[in-house]
C-alpha positions as CSV (number, residue, x, y, z in Angstrom):
1,M,0.0,0.0,0.0
2,S,1.5,3.3,-1.0
3,E,1.4,6.3,1.2
4,A,-0.1,9.6,-0.1
5,E,2.2,12.5,-0.6
6,P,2.0,15.1,2.1
7,N,0.3,17.8,-0.1
8,E,-1.7,15.5,-2.3
9,K,-5.4,16.4,-2.3
10,I,-8.6,14.5,-3.0
11,D,-11.5,15.9,-5.0
12,A,-14.0,17.7,-2.9
13,T,-17.0,15.8,-4.4
14,F,-15.3,12.5,-3.4
15,R,-14.9,13.8,0.2
16,N,-18.5,15.0,0.2
17,G,-19.8,11.6,-0.7
18,S,-17.8,10.1,2.1
19,L,-19.1,12.7,4.5
20,T,-22.7,11.8,3.5
21,A,-22.1,8.1,4.0
22,T,-20.4,8.7,7.4
23,G,-23.3,11.0,8.5
24,I,-25.9,8.4,7.6
25,I,-24.1,5.5,9.3
26,L,-23.5,7.7,12.4
27,G,-27.2,8.5,12.4
28,F,-28.1,4.8,12.3
29,S,-25.7,4.2,15.2
30,L,-27.1,7.0,17.3
31,N,-30.7,5.9,16.5
32,F,-29.8,2.3,17.6
33,I,-28.3,3.4,20.9
34,S,-31.2,5.9,21.5
35,L,-33.8,3.2,21.0
36,W,-31.8,0.7,23.1
37,V,-31.3,3.1,26.0
38,S,-35.0,4.2,26.0
39,N,-36.1,0.6,26.5
40,P,-38.2,0.4,29.6
41,N,-36.5,-2.7,31.0
42,D,-34.0,-2.4,33.9
43,W,-30.3,-2.5,33.2
44,S,-28.0,-5.3,34.4
45,R,-24.2,-5.3,34.7
46,I,-23.9,-7.4,31.6
47,D,-25.6,-4.6,29.6
48,L,-22.6,-2.4,30.3
49,L,-20.3,-4.4,28.1
50,P,-22.1,-3.8,24.8
51,M,-22.9,-0.2,25.9
52,S,-19.3,0.5,26.4
53,F,-18.5,-0.8,22.9
54,L,-21.3,1.3,21.4
55,M,-20.2,4.5,23.1
56,V,-16.6,4.1,22.1
57,G,-17.5,3.3,18.5
58,I,-19.9,6.2,18.2
59,A,-17.4,8.6,19.8
60,I,-14.9,7.6,17.1
61,Q,-17.5,8.0,14.4
62,V,-18.4,11.5,15.7
63,K,-14.7,12.4,15.7
64,V,-14.3,11.2,12.1
65,F,-17.4,13.2,11.1
66,A,-15.9,16.3,12.6
67,D,-12.6,15.6,10.9
68,L,-14.2,15.3,7.5
69,L,-15.9,18.7,8.0
70,A,-12.6,20.4,8.5
71,R,-11.0,22.3,5.7
72,D,-7.8,20.3,5.7
73,S,-9.8,17.0,5.2
74,L,-9.1,17.4,1.5
75,L,-5.5,16.4,2.1
76,A,-5.2,12.8,1.1
77,V,-3.2,11.9,4.2
78,K,-5.9,13.3,6.6
79,Y,-8.7,11.8,4.5
80,D,-7.1,8.3,4.5
81,R,-6.6,8.5,8.3
82,S,-10.2,9.5,8.8
83,R,-11.4,6.7,6.6
84,R,-9.4,4.1,8.6
85,L,-10.7,5.6,11.9
86,F,-14.2,5.5,10.7
87,L,-13.9,1.8,9.8
88,I,-12.5,1.1,13.2
89,G,-15.4,2.9,14.9
90,L,-17.9,1.1,12.7
91,S,-16.4,-2.2,13.6
92,I,-16.5,-1.4,17.3
93,V,-20.2,-0.4,17.1
94,A,-20.9,-3.7,15.2
95,V,-19.1,-5.7,18.0
96,G,-21.2,-3.9,20.6
97,M,-24.4,-4.7,18.7
98,G,-23.3,-8.3,18.3
99,I,-22.7,-8.6,22.0
100,A,-26.0,-7.1,22.8
101,L,-27.7,-9.5,20.4
102,M,-26.0,-12.5,21.9
103,N,-26.9,-11.3,25.4
104,D,-30.5,-11.1,24.2
105,I,-30.5,-14.5,22.5
106,L,-28.9,-16.2,25.5
107,G,-31.2,-14.4,28.0
108,L,-28.2,-12.8,29.8
109,G,-29.1,-9.2,29.6
110,S,-32.3,-7.4,30.5
111,M,-32.1,-4.9,27.6
112,R,-34.1,-6.7,24.8
113,M,-33.2,-6.2,21.2
114,L,-35.5,-8.8,19.8
115,G,-38.7,-7.8,21.6
């Protein structure tokens, strides 16, 4: 994998598409955690594990969204870093959702995903 030159820039329309996709996925992540937190069931200790993954992943996604809004995000080096960070944040959110789903399937947590 070749590294981008320090002053190499990406096209603004390409960055705008990435910004849109990042915003949509961030919105889905925030919607999921909002619905999950507003669930009327009581919390248990085991629910803290997926919640911590969700919060860390969403925090990374928010940082990436803010980074992509910056003027210097057109620099290829910064754009590539933001893209990698976003995929890491997305993966962490997916792990959190997977843990929450497994807790629900196994009957371990009190926060229900499946109804």
